[in-house]
N, C-alpha and C positions, 0 to 999 in steps of 0.2 A: 928558478924557483917560482912556485905559484905565489900570487899576491895574497897577503893576509886580508882577512875580512876586516872592514872598518870596525872600530870599537863600538860595541853595542849591537852590531848587525848580526842577524841570524845566519848561521851557516846555510849555504845553498841547499845542501842535502836535507836539512831539517825543514826548511821552508817548503821544499817540494813535497815533503811527506804530509804537511798539515793541510787539511781540507779548506777550501775557500769558504768564507762565511756564507751561510744560507739566509736569504731574506725571508722573513715571515710573510705569509699572505696578509693582505689588508682585509680586515673583517668588519662588516657592517650589519646592522640589524634593521630589518624592514618591518613596519607595523601597518596593518591594513584592516579596516572594517568597511564592508561594502553596503550597498543599498539595502540588502536584506537584514543587516545588523544581526547576523546569526552567530557572531563571535568575533574575537580580535585575532587575526592571523599574525603570527610572528615567524620571521625567517632570518636565520643567521647565514650570511653569504660571504664567502671568501673571494677575493680578487688577487690574482698574481700581478701586483703592481697597479699603478694608477693610470696607465695608458688607456685610451678609449677602447681598444680592441681586447682588453683583458676579459676573458670569459668568466662569468660568475659560476661559482661552485656552491651548491646548497649544502650546508653542514648540519642544519637542524631546522625543523619546522614543526609548529604545533598551533592549534587553534584553542584559544582560551575563552571560556564562556563569559558573557556579560553578567553582571548582577541582574537577576530577573526583573526587579523593579525598574532599574535604569533602562534595560532593554525594552520593557513594555512602554516606557515613556517615549523612547526613541521611535519605536514602531508607530505609536499613536501620533506623534508629531509628523511622521512621514505620510500618514493617511489623511491628513486634513490640513487646511491652511490655518493653522493655529496661530494665535497671537501670544507672544511672550513678552513680559516686561523686560527691561534692561537688566534688572536684578536676576531674573530667571535665566536669561541668556548667559550672564556672567557665571552664575553658579553651575549651570549645565556645562559650560566650557571647562571649568575646573574638575567637575565630576568625571567627565570623559577623559580629561588629561590624566587624572589619577588612575582610571581604569587602564589606560594605555601604558602608564608607567608600571603598574602592577603586572601587566602581561609581559613587559620587557624584563622585569626582574625575575619573573618565573621562568622565562625562556633562558635567561642566563643560568639560573640555578639548575634547571632540568637538563641543560646541555653541558654543565660543568665548565662554563665560560666565565672568566673574571671580567668585571666591567672595564678594566683598563686594557683588555684585549680588543675592545670594540672602538673603532675610529669614530663612528657616528651612528645615530639612529635616524632613519628616514620614516617619518610618521605621516600617514595620509590623513588621519583624523576621521571623524564621522560627518558625512555630508548631511546637512539639515535642509538646505535649499540650493538649487542649481538653476540659474536663469541667465544663460548667456545670450538670450534672444531679445531681452527687453530694451527699452530706451536707455536704461542704465544697467548694462550687463554686469552680473555678479555671480559668484559662487561662494557658498559658505560652508566651511568645514570647521567643526569644533573639536577641541582636544588640546587644551592649553600646553603649548610646547615648553613654556617656562616651568610648569609643574613637572613635566617629564624629565627635564634636565635636573631639576632640584632633587627629584626622588631617585634618579638613576646615576647621577654624576657623569652622564655621557652627553657630549655635544649632540644636539638634535636639530634636524632640518625638517621644516613643516611648511604648510601653506603652498603646496606645489601648483595648484590649479589656477590661482588668481592671476599670475603674471600672463599666462597664455590667454585668459579671458580679456585682460586689459589690452593685449595686443590684437584683439579682434577675433580670437579663436574660441573654440568651444570649451577649452579647459579639460577636454576628455575626448577619447581615451588617451591616457599617458603611457600605457603598458606596451604599445606596439614597438617601441624602440628595442625593448628587451625581447619581445617575440621575434623580431627580425634577427637579432643577434643569435638567438638560440635555435630557430626553426626554419630560417630561410634555406631553400634548396634551389640552386640554379638549374636543376633538371626538371622541375615541375612547379606549376602555380599552386599555392597553398592558401588556405584561410585558417586563421586561428580564431576560435570562437570562445569568448569568455561567457559562461553561463552563471552570472551572479544574480543579484536582484534584477538588474538590467542586463540584457544581452548586448555584447559589442564584438565587432569584428576587427581583426588585423588582416589586411589583404596583402599577401606576399607573392607577387608575380615572380616568375623565373628571372625576369630582368625588368627594371623600371622602378618607379617610386613606390614606397610603402604607403598604403592608405588605411584608414580605419574610421569607424563610426559606430554609434549605438543603433541597434535595430529595433528596440522596443523592450517590453517586459520579458524577463526570463522567469526567475523564481519569485519575484516580489509579489505579484498578484496571487500566484498559487499558494505561497506561504500565508498571505493574509487571509485568504479564503479558508484555508485549512485551519488556521488558528481560530477563526470565528466559528466554524462548524464542528471541529473535532477537539479544539483546545490544544492542538499540537503545533509546534513552531514551524514544522514543514511536513510535507507528504512523504513519509518514509517509503522508499522504494517505488513511489508512484501508486501505492495501493488505493488511495482515495480516488484518483483519476481513473484507475483501472476498473473501479466499481461502477463508473458511469459511462455514458455514451456522448460523443460529440454532438452538440446541438447546432445543426448547420445554419439555422436562422440566426441564432445568437452569434455564432462565429462571423457571419456576414456583417452583423451590426458592429461587432468589435473591430473588424478589418476596415470598416468605413471611416475610422479615425483619420483625419487629414494628415496628421504628423507622419504616418507611414509613407506617404507619397512625397515627403520633402526630400530633396536630393542632399546627399552628404556634401560636406561634413555636417554632422548633427549629433546632438547628445540630449539625454533626457533623464528623468528620475521619478521618484515617488510623487513629486509635486504634480506630475501629469498622470502617471499610471498608478492609481490608488483605488481602494474599494469603491469610493464614490463614483469613479469613472465606470467601473463595472456595473454598479447598481443602476446607473442612469440608462443602461442598455439592456437591462433585464425585462422580460415580459411580466415576470412575477410568479409564474407557476413552474419554474425550472427546478428540478431536483438538485440539491447541492452537489452530488457526485457528478452530475452531468455538467454543471458549471465548471467544476474542477477539470474534467476531461476537455472541455472546450477551451479553458485557459491554457492548458498544455498544448492543445492544437494551435492556438494563437501564437505561442512562442515558436513552434516548429515552422509554421507557415510564414511568419514574418521574417524569420532568419533565412529561409529558403528563397523567398521572394527577393530579399535584399541581395543575396549572393548572386542569384541569376541576373539581377539588374546591373551589378557592379563588376563582377569578375566571372563571367559565364564559363570560362575555360578552366575553372578550378578543378584540380585533380584530387585534392585531399583536404578534408576538413578536420582540424585538430582541436578538440574541445577541452576546456579546463574550467575550473570553478565548481561550485557546489552542485550545479545541475548535472554534472557528469555522473553523479551517484544515483540519478533517477533513471533506471533502465527504460522506463516507458518513454521518457523524453528523448533519450538517445535513439530508441527505436523509431520514434516519430520523425526525428531528423533524418535518419537513414532512409525512411520511406519517402520523405519529401524530396530527397536528393539521391535517387537510386544510382546515378552514374558516378558518384564520388565515393572515395574511401572516407568513412566517418569513424573517428577513433578518439580515444582519450589521449591527452598529452603523456600519460603514463607509458604509452607505447614508444615514446621517445626519451624515456628516462626522466621525465619531469613530473614532479608531484602536482597534480591538478589543483590541489588546495593551497599550494605555496607560491604559485607564479606571481600573483599580484603583490604579495608581501615582498617577494624577491625584487620586484620592479622598483619598490620604494627604497629598498636598500641601494639599488643601482642608481636611482635618481639622486639620493643623498650624496653618493660618491661623485656624480657628475656636477652637482652644485658646488661641492667643496673644491673641485678641480677647476671651477670657472667655466664649465662647458654647458652648452644648451641641453635641456632634457626633453624638449618637445620635438615633434616632427610636424612642420607646418603643413605638409601635404595631408596629414591626418586631421589636425584640429582646425585648420583654416586660419591660423594666426598669421600676422604680417611677416613672420620670419622666425628663425630659431631664437629661443630665449633661455636664459639661465633661470631656472625655476626655484622657488622656495626661499624661505628666510632661515638664516643660520642662527641658532641659539647656542653660544659656546658654553662648555662646561665650566 
């Protein structure tokens, strides 16, 4: 006779029929506002487990506008070496934190996601100053994480760049780890180009270490010049630049900036590349559209020069960030690099506007797991470091 099942045990036939429990993906929310301060990018990202090789899957992405008055203040602060009182810094930190929290809550609502489905928020904040080169290197991002936690009820990780700077690194770029996970190909050397306010590279050789660095201005100068002369936040479709001609003499003066010759790793921001920097190099009789065309040419030339100097055998340039939507800029890059395939990350199924926010979701996951988030060969830090501070819900 067959043995009886122990009391309380499920019959073997019933247990076999029941499906194994399915583990839910681990969901994180990344929040990012770049040098251009053109909006707060939010990205909901799922990971199948917490192991380092878990591939991120984008579930929702949207860019939420800044309050116009707050954005105008951020842009103005980025264009000059302004002096703020401690009270002003504290109030601005909270105002930015509230804006990030509002973007997070809208992303949850718009995606139909409950707050308790999100493990953590990774918040980049808004960079006000970035000086990893001085005698006391520092980087300053505002966006009070305590405010974000209090308003969303979700654990928030923030302050990702400071630890890398403290370890002797540039604190930037931090996205190359995600670029490598998503876009590395052992069959060809690739470069991923982020065209935000500042342009930066991730160099992905077919084999060998990942490298990355800032190349100089991308949209920041063009946006600021466009705002001054047209009252528009950015040059839609490159129409302003298309109405002008490249001023070769002005371009030469712009390219004479010593920073362009500095070997990587290196990083920069609005504290160096601002309208005052442009104005100091103007002859005074340039047509505004010609200056815009020349600023666009500056971006394309400095990107191309940097790539030729650091990874001359690159086969494919994959662009992301807001500059992808400027067809004149993309055409200029292709003209400067005629032997490469120049394409948007959309060709690889990756939303060009969401990748940086995805990266800060990924970084939050790495921090909570106790794993390093930087790549020392990219930033120049003394070694891998766990990044960011955790603010529990």
